[in-house]
N, C-alpha and C positions, 0 to 999 in steps of 0.2 A: 586458470583457477583449478586447483586440485579437488577431486571429489572427496567428500567427507562422509563419515559413517554416523548415522543417527538411527534411533529406533523408530521414530514417528515421522521422519522427514527423509527426503532424498534431495541432494544438491548436485547439479551437474553444470559444468562450464561448456559453453559453445562460443569460442572466440571471446568477444568482449561482453557477452550476455550470460549471466548466471540464471539458471532456473531452479527455484526452490519449490518442491512439491510436498504438500501435506499428504502424508501417507498412512492414514488411519481410517481407511474406508469402511472397515467393519464396525466402527463407531461413528460413522458419518462425519469423520474428520473433526470430532468434538475437540475443543481447545482445552485439553487437560493441562494440569500444571506442568507435567513432564513435557508435553508437546510445546507449550509456550516457552519453556526454558530452552529447549532445543532450538526453537526458532530465533530466540534472542541470541544464542551462541552463533547460529548460522549468519545472522545479520551482522554481528560483530566481525566475523571472519571476512565477510564481503566488504565491510567498511574499511578494513585494514588493507585492502588492495584496490584503491580507487583508480589507478592507472590500468590495471589488468582487467578489472570488472567495471564496466561503464553503465550497465543497466541490469535490472533484476526483473524476472517474471516470477510471480507467485501463483502457482497453480495448485490443483488438488486432484488426488486419485479418486476414482469411483464416480458415482452419480451425484453426490452432494459436495458442494464446495466446503461448507462447514456449518454444522448445526448449532454452533455456539459453545458455551461452556459444557463440560461433562457434568450432567446433573447428579451423577453418583458422588461427585466431590462436593456437592452442595446439600447432601442429605445427612442430617444427624451430626454435623461437625461443630467445632467450637468457633467462637468469634475470631480467634487468632488464625485459624485455618482459612476462614473466609477472607480475612484481611490480607493474608499472604496471597491468596488466589487473585484477588482483584488488584492488588498492588503490582503483581507480576504482569497481569493483563494490561494495566495502564502503561507500565514501562514498555511493553512490547509495542503497543499502538504508537507510542511516541517515538520509539526507536525506528520504526518504519520511516518516519519523517525526518530523523536526524542523521541517518546514514547519508553519505554524499551522493550515492547513486539513486536515480529515480527507480521506484518500485511500481510495477504494473501488475495488477491483479488480473488473472485470466479465469473468469468465473464460468464454470461449465454447468453448474446446477444450482440447487437451493443454497442460499446464504442467509442464515437466521441469527438473530440476537447478536452475540459477540462475533459470529461469522459475518454478519452484515457490517458490524463495526470494523472488522478486519478489512473488508473491501473499501469502506469509506475512509479508512486510515491510509490506504495506499495512495501514492501520488496520482496514478491513473488507473483506469479499469476498463477492460474489454470483456463483454459478456456474450455467451452463447445465447441464441434465441430461446434456448430451453431454461435459462437461468431465471431465478425468482428471488425475491428479497422480502424479509419481514423482521419485525422486532416484537415477537409474540409473548414476551415475558409476563405481560399483564394477565394473560389467560391462565397462568399457573401460580399467580400470586407473587411473582418476583419481577417487579417493574424493571425494564431494560435501562437502568440509570446510567451505567457506564457506556453502553452502546449509544445512548442518547447524545453524548458529547460529540462523537464523530459524525453521527447522523445529522444532527442539527447544523453542523458546520458544512455539511454537504448539500442539504436540501432546503434549509431555512426552517423557520419556526412552525408555520401552519402545517406543512407537509410532514415534518418530523412528528408533531403532536398527533396527527392523524394515524401515522404508523404505530406510534407508541401506545396510544389509547385504544386502538382497535385490534392491534396485532395482525391486521389484514396483510395477506401476501400480495405484493405487486410484481407484475411481470417485467421482463427485461426492457421492452420499449418504454414502459412507464418509468423504470429506473433511470433510463437514459434521459428522458424528458425532465426528470426531477433533479438530475445531477449526481446520482450515485455512481453511474458508469459513463464512460466517454462514448463508447461505440457498442452496438449490438451486431453480431455477425452470425452467419450460419454455423451450426454446431461443429460441423466437420472442418471448418477453417479456423476455429478459435485459436489453437496453438500457433498456427502460421501467422495469423493477424497480430497476436500479442508479440511474437518474436519480430515481426516486421516493424512494429512500432518501437520495440526496444532497440532494434538495429539502427533505426533512423536517429534515435536519441544518442546511441553509442558513437555515431559518426562525428558528433560535436566534440569540442574540447572538454575533457573530463573536469578540468579545473573550473572552467566557465560554468558548466552545468551544476557543479557543486556549489559555487557561489550563488547561482540563481535559485537553487532549491532552498538553501539556507535563508536567503533573503526573503523568499516568498513566505515562508512560515513565520519569519520574524516580523514582517510588516502587516500580516493579514488581520490582526486584531488591534492594530494601532488606529488612532483617529487619522484622518486624511493628512493633516499638516505634519504630524509626527512621522507618518509613513513616507511622505515625500522627503522629509529631512533625512530619514534613515536611508532610503533608497538612493538619494543623491550621494551620500557618503560611500555607499557600496559601489555605485557606478564610477565614482572618482578613483577608488582603489582598483576596481576591475579594469579601468581604462589603461592603467599603468602596467598591467600584467603582460607577460610575454606573449601569451596566446591571443590576447586582445589586439596587441600591436601586429602580430603575425596575420590575424584575420583581416584587419583593416588593410594592411599592405597587400595581401593576396587579393582582396576585393578590388582595390584600386588598380592592381596589375592584371586583373582578369585571369587569375590562376587559382588552382585549388590551394587551400591553406595546408600547411604542414605543422600540425599541433605539436607542441613540446611536452604537453601533459595530457 
């Protein structure tokens, strides 16, 4: 994966793992419209190379993962400006889940409001023991309505409402217990642990992982009967795929698989 030049991001390739880093530490990695557009472009570039890039780590420079929206863009604007901002934000959060590669957030510090939404929208998340999370919009008169969408799907109704109504900061162990992050690790090992997890995922068939990721988000809001019907159709098609047949044959022959995709 070739390195690309952005103003507010960096992107680097390390074998099958791409690392995208929010690089606006002087503004606490606030999700300005410009940064979000760059991140969308970056995700599109990754999505176009599913064989070359098999997993993505989303990190951030500085002490704060992301403080959410840049409040300077929410002061004194017109309705059309706000609509554009939140439309782009919603597109970004959904794009994280529609690219074929799994995206792992590596959260080194505070993630608030849309920053918390960003973590919840990633497929997986690893947090430093120093990380913390909050949706504090209610304290400034701007309820975290769009972060609420991702947060509720991660932690459930009661816990989401507690975070949304109080704006209280929760620490990394609580975030893991509630489902915002998968693992909490020592701060100095965060990057290594996120890349280890990405590497483990990257060892699988890229085509199979893409099928599974797409199916996961397609079935998650269906009722149980519809979810089983859909998942059965996916597995039927998946079973016919070259990598599935190779994986089964390799397992039966007790040898490592040789993925075609």
